[in-house]
N, CA, C and O atoms as a GROMACS GRO file, in nm:
protein
  360
    1MET      N    1   2.382  -0.362  -0.598
    1MET     CA    2   2.263  -0.324  -0.524
    1MET      C    3   2.174  -0.448  -0.508
    1MET      O    4   2.144  -0.517  -0.605
    2GLU      N    5   2.133  -0.473  -0.386
    2GLU     CA    6   2.044  -0.585  -0.357
    2GLU      C    7   1.900  -0.543  -0.383
    2GLU      O    8   1.853  -0.442  -0.330
    3LEU      N    9   1.830  -0.622  -0.465
    3LEU     CA   10   1.688  -0.595  -0.491
    3LEU      C   11   1.605  -0.657  -0.380
    3LEU      O   12   1.615  -0.776  -0.352
    4ARG      N   13   1.522  -0.575  -0.317
    4ARG     CA   14   1.435  -0.624  -0.209
    4ARG      C   15   1.320  -0.527  -0.192
    4ARG      O   16   1.322  -0.414  -0.242
    5THR      N   17   1.219  -0.573  -0.121
    5THR     CA   18   1.107  -0.486  -0.088
    5THR      C   19   1.138  -0.414   0.043
    5THR      O   20   1.222  -0.461   0.121
    6PRO      N   21   1.074  -0.301   0.069
    6PRO     CA   22   1.094  -0.234   0.198
    6PRO      C   23   1.050  -0.325   0.313
    6PRO      O   24   0.960  -0.408   0.297
    7LYS      N   25   1.113  -0.310   0.428
    7LYS     CA   26   1.082  -0.390   0.546
    7LYS      C   27   0.932  -0.384   0.576
    7LYS      O   28   0.871  -0.277   0.577
    8GLY      N   29   0.874  -0.502   0.600
    8GLY     CA   30   0.733  -0.510   0.635
    8GLY      C   31   0.639  -0.517   0.516
    8GLY      O   32   0.517  -0.517   0.533
    9THR      N   33   0.694  -0.523   0.394
    9THR     CA   34   0.610  -0.532   0.275
    9THR      C   35   0.640  -0.660   0.199
    9THR      O   36   0.745  -0.722   0.218
   10ASN      N   37   0.549  -0.698   0.112
   10ASN     CA   38   0.566  -0.818   0.030
   10ASN      C   39   0.516  -0.792  -0.111
   10ASN      O   40   0.430  -0.706  -0.133
   11ASP      N   41   0.571  -0.866  -0.206
   11ASP     CA   42   0.512  -0.876  -0.338
   11ASP      C   43   0.420  -0.997  -0.335
   11ASP      O   44   0.444  -1.092  -0.261
   12TYR      N   45   0.317  -0.993  -0.415
   12TYR     CA   46   0.226  -1.107  -0.424
   12TYR      C   47   0.225  -1.157  -0.567
   12TYR      O   48   0.211  -1.078  -0.660
   13SER      N   49   0.239  -1.287  -0.584
   13SER     CA   50   0.239  -1.348  -0.717
   13SER      C   51   0.102  -1.330  -0.781
   13SER      O   52   0.006  -1.295  -0.713
   14PRO      N   53   0.092  -1.354  -0.912
   14PRO     CA   54  -0.040  -1.346  -0.976
   14PRO      C   55  -0.144  -1.436  -0.910
   14PRO      O   56  -0.260  -1.398  -0.897
   15GLU      N   57  -0.104  -1.556  -0.868
   15GLU     CA   58  -0.197  -1.648  -0.803
   15GLU      C   59  -0.244  -1.592  -0.669
   15GLU      O   60  -0.364  -1.596  -0.638
   16GLU      N   61  -0.151  -1.540  -0.590
   16GLU     CA   62  -0.187  -1.480  -0.461
   16GLU      C   63  -0.275  -1.357  -0.480
   16GLU      O   64  -0.370  -1.335  -0.405
   17SER      N   65  -0.242  -1.278  -0.581
   17SER     CA   66  -0.321  -1.158  -0.609
   17SER      C   67  -0.463  -1.193  -0.651
   17SER      O   68  -0.558  -1.126  -0.612
   18THR      N   69  -0.477  -1.299  -0.731
   18THR     CA   70  -0.610  -1.343  -0.774
   18THR      C   71  -0.692  -1.389  -0.654
   18THR      O   72  -0.809  -1.353  -0.642
   19LEU      N   73  -0.632  -1.467  -0.566
   19LEU     CA   74  -0.701  -1.512  -0.446
   19LEU      C   75  -0.742  -1.392  -0.361
   19LEU      O   76  -0.856  -1.385  -0.314
   20TYR      N   77  -0.651  -1.299  -0.340
   20TYR     CA   78  -0.679  -1.179  -0.262
   20TYR      C   79  -0.795  -1.101  -0.323
   20TYR      O   80  -0.886  -1.058  -0.252
   21THR      N   81  -0.792  -1.082  -0.455
   21THR     CA   82  -0.898  -1.009  -0.523
   21THR      C   83  -1.032  -1.078  -0.507
   21THR      O   84  -1.134  -1.012  -0.484
   22ASN      N   85  -1.034  -1.210  -0.520
   22ASN     CA   86  -1.159  -1.285  -0.504
   22ASN      C   87  -1.216  -1.271  -0.363
   22ASN      O   88  -1.337  -1.251  -0.346
   23VAL      N   89  -1.131  -1.281  -0.264
   23VAL     CA   90  -1.176  -1.267  -0.125
   23VAL      C   91  -1.226  -1.124  -0.102
   23VAL      O   92  -1.331  -1.104  -0.041
   24LEU      N   93  -1.151  -1.026  -0.149
   24LEU     CA   94  -1.191  -0.886  -0.132
   24LEU      C   95  -1.323  -0.858  -0.203
   24LEU      O   96  -1.408  -0.787  -0.148
   25ASP      N   97  -1.342  -0.912  -0.323
   25ASP     CA   98  -1.468  -0.894  -0.396
   25ASP      C   99  -1.586  -0.952  -0.318
   25ASP      O  100  -1.693  -0.894  -0.314
   26LYS      N  101  -1.564  -1.068  -0.256
   26LYS     CA  102  -1.670  -1.131  -0.177
   26LYS      C  103  -1.705  -1.044  -0.056
   26LYS      O  104  -1.823  -1.022  -0.025
   27ILE      N  105  -1.603  -0.994   0.011
   27ILE     CA  106  -1.626  -0.907   0.127
   27ILE      C  107  -1.699  -0.781   0.084
   27ILE      O  108  -1.793  -0.737   0.151
   28LYS      N  109  -1.657  -0.721  -0.028
   28LYS     CA  110  -1.724  -0.601  -0.079
   28LYS      C  111  -1.870  -0.627  -0.110
   28LYS      O  112  -1.956  -0.544  -0.081
   29SER      N  113  -1.900  -0.743  -0.169
   29SER     CA  114  -2.039  -0.774  -0.204
   29SER      C  115  -2.124  -0.789  -0.078
   29SER      O  116  -2.240  -0.748  -0.077
   30ILE      N  117  -2.068  -0.847   0.026
   30ILE     CA  118  -2.141  -0.862   0.153
   30ILE      C  119  -2.165  -0.724   0.215
   30ILE      O  120  -2.275  -0.695   0.263
   31PHE      N  121  -2.063  -0.641   0.214
   31PHE     CA  122  -2.079  -0.505   0.267
   31PHE      C  123  -2.186  -0.429   0.189
   31PHE      O  124  -2.269  -0.360   0.247
   32THR      N  125  -2.183  -0.441   0.055
   32THR     CA  126  -2.281  -0.372  -0.030
   32THR      C  127  -2.422  -0.419   0.001
   32THR      O  128  -2.515  -0.338   0.004
   33LEU      N  129  -2.440  -0.548   0.024
   33LEU     CA  130  -2.572  -0.601   0.061
   33LEU      C  131  -2.627  -0.535   0.188
   33LEU      O  132  -2.748  -0.525   0.206
   34HIS      N  133  -2.537  -0.490   0.272
   34HIS     CA  134  -2.576  -0.427   0.398
   34HIS      C  135  -2.572  -0.275   0.391
   34HIS      O  136  -2.577  -0.208   0.494
   35GLY      N  137  -2.561  -0.220   0.269
   35GLY     CA  138  -2.570  -0.076   0.250
   35GLY      C  139  -2.440   0.002   0.254
   35GLY      O  140  -2.442   0.125   0.247
   36ALA      N  141  -2.329  -0.066   0.263
   36ALA     CA  142  -2.201   0.005   0.265
   36ALA      C  143  -2.170   0.061   0.127
   36ALA      O  144  -2.210   0.005   0.025
   37VAL      N  145  -2.099   0.172   0.125
   37VAL     CA  146  -2.054   0.233  -0.001
   37VAL      C  147  -1.904   0.259   0.009
   37VAL      O  148  -1.853   0.281   0.119
   38PRO      N  149  -1.833   0.257  -0.104
   38PRO     CA  150  -1.687   0.276  -0.099
   38PRO      C  151  -1.648   0.420  -0.068
   38PRO      O  152  -1.724   0.514  -0.093
   39LEU      N  153  -1.531   0.435  -0.012
   39LEU     CA  154  -1.473   0.566   0.018
   39LEU      C  155  -1.324   0.559  -0.012
   39LEU      O  156  -1.256   0.469   0.037
   40GLU      N  157  -1.274   0.652  -0.090
   40GLU     CA  158  -1.131   0.658  -0.121
   40GLU      C  159  -1.076   0.788  -0.063
   40GLU      O  160  -1.135   0.895  -0.079
   41THR      N  161  -0.962   0.778   0.003
   41THR     CA  162  -0.896   0.896   0.057
   41THR      C  163  -0.750   0.895   0.012
   41THR      O  164  -0.700   0.791  -0.030
   42PRO      N  165  -0.681   1.010   0.020
   42PRO     CA  166  -0.539   1.013  -0.017
   42PRO      C  167  -0.456   0.923   0.074
   42PRO      O  168  -0.495   0.894   0.187
   43VAL      N  169  -0.341   0.879   0.023
   43VAL     CA  170  -0.252   0.796   0.104
   43VAL      C  171  -0.170   0.881   0.201
   43VAL      O  172  -0.097   0.826   0.283
   44PHE      N  173  -0.183   1.014   0.193
   44PHE     CA  174  -0.115   1.102   0.286
   44PHE      C  175  -0.210   1.215   0.324
   44PHE      O  176  -0.308   1.243   0.256
   45GLU      N  177  -0.177   1.279   0.436
   45GLU     CA  178  -0.258   1.390   0.487
   45GLU      C  179  -0.166   1.507   0.518
   45GLU      O  180  -0.044   1.490   0.530
   46LEU      N  181  -0.223   1.625   0.532
   46LEU     CA  182  -0.145   1.740   0.577
   46LEU      C  183  -0.102   1.716   0.721
   46LEU      O  184  -0.182   1.676   0.805
   47LYS      N  185   0.025   1.741   0.749
   47LYS     CA  186   0.078   1.719   0.884
   47LYS      C  187   0.002   1.802   0.986
   47LYS      O  188  -0.024   1.755   1.097
   48SER      N  189  -0.035   1.925   0.950
   48SER     CA  190  -0.108   2.011   1.044
   48SER      C  191  -0.241   1.948   1.084
   48SER      O  192  -0.285   1.962   1.198
   49ILE      N  193  -0.305   1.879   0.991
   49ILE     CA  194  -0.432   1.811   1.022
   49ILE      C  195  -0.406   1.697   1.120
   49ILE      O  196  -0.480   1.679   1.217
   50LEU      N  197  -0.301   1.620   1.093
   50LEU     CA  198  -0.269   1.506   1.181
   50LEU      C  199  -0.227   1.553   1.319
   50LEU      O  200  -0.268   1.494   1.419
   51LEU      N  201  -0.147   1.659   1.326
   51LEU     CA  202  -0.106   1.711   1.457
   51LEU      C  203  -0.226   1.761   1.535
   51LEU      O  204  -0.234   1.742   1.657
   52ASN      N  205  -0.320   1.824   1.466
   52ASN     CA  206  -0.442   1.871   1.531
   52ASN      C  207  -0.522   1.753   1.584
   52ASN      O  208  -0.580   1.761   1.693
   53LYS      N  209  -0.526   1.645   1.509
   53LYS     CA  210  -0.604   1.527   1.547
   53LYS      C  211  -0.538   1.453   1.663
   53LYS      O  212  -0.607   1.414   1.758
   54TYR      N  213  -0.405   1.433   1.657
   54TYR     CA  214  -0.338   1.349   1.756
   54TYR      C  215  -0.292   1.425   1.880
   54TYR      O  216  -0.274   1.365   1.985
   55GLY      N  217  -0.272   1.555   1.868
   55GLY     CA  218  -0.233   1.634   1.985
   55GLY      C  219  -0.115   1.577   2.058
   55GLY      O  220  -0.002   1.576   2.008
   56GLU      N  221  -0.140   1.528   2.180
   56GLU     CA  222  -0.035   1.473   2.265
   56GLU      C  223   0.033   1.351   2.204
   56GLU      O  224   0.148   1.322   2.236
   57ASP      N  225  -0.036   1.281   2.116
   57ASP     CA  226   0.020   1.160   2.056
   57ASP      C  227   0.093   1.190   1.926
   57ASP      O  228   0.093   1.108   1.834
   58TYR      N  229   0.156   1.306   1.918
   58TYR     CA  230   0.225   1.346   1.795
   58TYR      C  231   0.333   1.246   1.754
   58TYR      O  232   0.374   1.243   1.638
   59LYS      N  233   0.380   1.164   1.849
   59LYS     CA  234   0.483   1.065   1.817
   59LYS      C  235   0.430   0.956   1.725
   59LYS      O  236   0.508   0.877   1.671
   60LEU      N  237   0.298   0.950   1.706
   60LEU     CA  238   0.240   0.854   1.612
   60LEU      C  239   0.260   0.898   1.468
   60LEU      O  240   0.236   0.820   1.375
   61ILE      N  241   0.302   1.022   1.448
   61ILE     CA  242   0.324   1.076   1.314
   61ILE      C  243   0.472   1.066   1.283
   61ILE      O  244   0.556   1.115   1.359
   62TYR      N  245   0.505   1.003   1.172
   62TYR     CA  246   0.645   0.979   1.137
   62TYR      C  247   0.686   1.061   1.016
   62TYR      O  248   0.619   1.060   0.913
   63ASP      N  249   0.795   1.133   1.030
   63ASP     CA  250   0.858   1.203   0.918
   63ASP      C  251   0.973   1.117   0.869
   63ASP      O  252   1.049   1.063   0.950
   64VAL      N  253   0.988   1.105   0.741
   64VAL     CA  254   1.101   1.033   0.684
   64VAL      C  255   1.201   1.137   0.636
   64VAL      O  256   1.181   1.201   0.533
   65HIS      N  257   1.309   1.154   0.712
   65HIS     CA  258   1.407   1.258   0.680
   65HIS      C  259   1.514   1.209   0.583
   65HIS      O  260   1.571   1.288   0.508
   66ASP      N  261   1.542   1.080   0.585
   66ASP     CA  262   1.655   1.031   0.505
   66ASP      C  263   1.615   0.992   0.363
   66ASP      O  264   1.700   0.954   0.283
   67GLY      N  265   1.487   0.999   0.332
   67GLY     CA  266   1.443   0.970   0.196
   67GLY      C  267   1.455   0.824   0.156
   67GLY      O  268   1.461   0.792   0.037
   68SER      N  269   1.458   0.734   0.254
   68SER     CA  270   1.476   0.592   0.220
   68SER      C  271   1.353   0.529   0.158
   68SER      O  272   1.364   0.426   0.092
   69LEU      N  273   1.238   0.587   0.176
   69LEU     CA  274   1.115   0.536   0.117
   69LEU      C  275   1.046   0.647   0.040
   69LEU      O  276   1.060   0.765   0.072
   70ALA      N  277   0.973   0.609  -0.063
   70ALA     CA  278   0.898   0.707  -0.142
   70ALA      C  279   0.770   0.642  -0.192
   70ALA      O  280   0.766   0.521  -0.214
   71LEU      N  281   0.669   0.720  -0.209
   71LEU     CA  282   0.546   0.669  -0.267
   71LEU      C  283   0.565   0.652  -0.416
   71LEU      O  284   0.622   0.739  -0.483
   72ARG      N  285   0.518   0.543  -0.469
   72ARG     CA  286   0.529   0.523  -0.613
   72ARG      C  287   0.423   0.607  -0.684
   72ARG      O  288   0.313   0.625  -0.632
   73TYR      N  289   0.455   0.657  -0.800
   73TYR     CA  290   0.355   0.730  -0.876
   73TYR      C  291   0.300   0.645  -0.989
   73TYR      O  292   0.199   0.680  -1.050
   74ASP      N  293   0.366   0.533  -1.017
   74ASP     CA  294   0.311   0.433  -1.108
   74ASP      C  295   0.375   0.299  -1.072
   74ASP      O  296   0.450   0.291  -0.975
   75LEU      N  297   0.347   0.197  -1.147
   75LEU     CA  298   0.396   0.063  -1.111
   75LEU      C  299   0.517   0.019  -1.192
   75LEU      O  300   0.556  -0.098  -1.185
   76THR      N  301   0.577   0.109  -1.269
   76THR     CA  302   0.688   0.070  -1.357
   76THR      C  303   0.805   0.012  -1.279
   76THR      O  304   0.849  -0.099  -1.307
   77VAL      N  305   0.857   0.086  -1.182
   77VAL     CA  306   0.974   0.040  -1.107
   77VAL      C  307   0.941  -0.081  -1.021
   77VAL      O  308   1.018  -0.178  -1.024
   78PRO      N  309   0.830  -0.082  -0.943
   78PRO     CA  310   0.799  -0.203  -0.866
   78PRO      C  311   0.781  -0.326  -0.955
   78PRO      O  312   0.821  -0.436  -0.918
   79PHE      N  313   0.720  -0.308  -1.072
   79PHE     CA  314   0.700  -0.420  -1.164
   79PHE      C  315   0.834  -0.473  -1.214
   79PHE      O  316   0.856  -0.594  -1.216
   80ALA      N  317   0.923  -0.384  -1.253
   80ALA     CA  318   1.054  -0.427  -1.302
   80ALA      C  319   1.132  -0.498  -1.192
   80ALA      O  320   1.196  -0.600  -1.219
   81ARG      N  321   1.128  -0.446  -1.069
   81ARG     CA  322   1.199  -0.511  -0.958
   81ARG      C  323   1.142  -0.649  -0.931
   81ARG      O  324   1.218  -0.744  -0.912
   82TYR      N  325   1.008  -0.661  -0.929
   82TYR     CA  326   0.943  -0.790  -0.906
   82TYR      C  327   0.985  -0.891  -1.013
   82TYR      O  328   1.019  -1.005  -0.982
   83MET      N  329   0.982  -0.847  -1.140
   83MET     CA  330   1.021  -0.936  -1.249
   83MET      C  331   1.164  -0.984  -1.230
   83MET      O  332   1.194  -1.102  -1.246
   84SER      N  333   1.253  -0.892  -1.196
   84SER     CA  334   1.393  -0.927  -1.179
   84SER      C  335   1.414  -1.018  -1.059
   84SER      O  336   1.488  -1.117  -1.068
   85MET      N  337   1.350  -0.987  -0.946
   85MET     CA  338   1.366  -1.069  -0.825
   85MET      C  339   1.314  -1.210  -0.845
   85MET      O  340   1.366  -1.304  -0.785
   86ASN      N  341   1.212  -1.225  -0.928
   86ASN     CA  342   1.151  -1.356  -0.949
   86ASN      C  343   1.195  -1.422  -1.079
   86ASN      O  344   1.138  -1.523  -1.121
   87LYS      N  345   1.295  -1.364  -1.144
   87LYS     CA  346   1.354  -1.417  -1.267
   87LYS      C  347   1.250  -1.446  -1.374
   87LYS      O  348   1.256  -1.549  -1.442
   88LEU      N  349   1.154  -1.354  -1.389
   88LEU     CA  350   1.049  -1.368  -1.490
   88LEU      C  351   1.089  -1.287  -1.613
   88LEU      O  352   1.146  -1.178  -1.601
   89LYS      N  353   1.058  -1.341  -1.731
   89LYS     CA  354   1.095  -1.272  -1.855
   89LYS      C  355   0.974  -1.228  -1.935
   89LYS      O  356   0.988  -1.146  -2.025
   90LYS      N  357   0.857  -1.280  -1.905
   90LYS     CA  358   0.736  -1.244  -1.979
   90LYS      C  359   0.636  -1.181  -1.886
   90LYS      O  360   0.527  -1.143  -1.929
   0.00000   0.00000   0.00000
């Protein structure tokens, strides 16, 4: 089995992640200065809600029938794959 990320995705090294976090923190602080507040929503929605919203553009909604992708429920498997792909032991 070839270890790889799904098409269109990347792993980010600790250095890249740190840079990303620093940039994101700066952006968040600027937004906060201007009165913005955070909002978290689920990574998925009810299909009926999306169909109601998109109507004629229902083709923008994708069903995955073959099960080739799945949402992770924790980081155990992605972490193990990243470690293996990058030959890290610690």
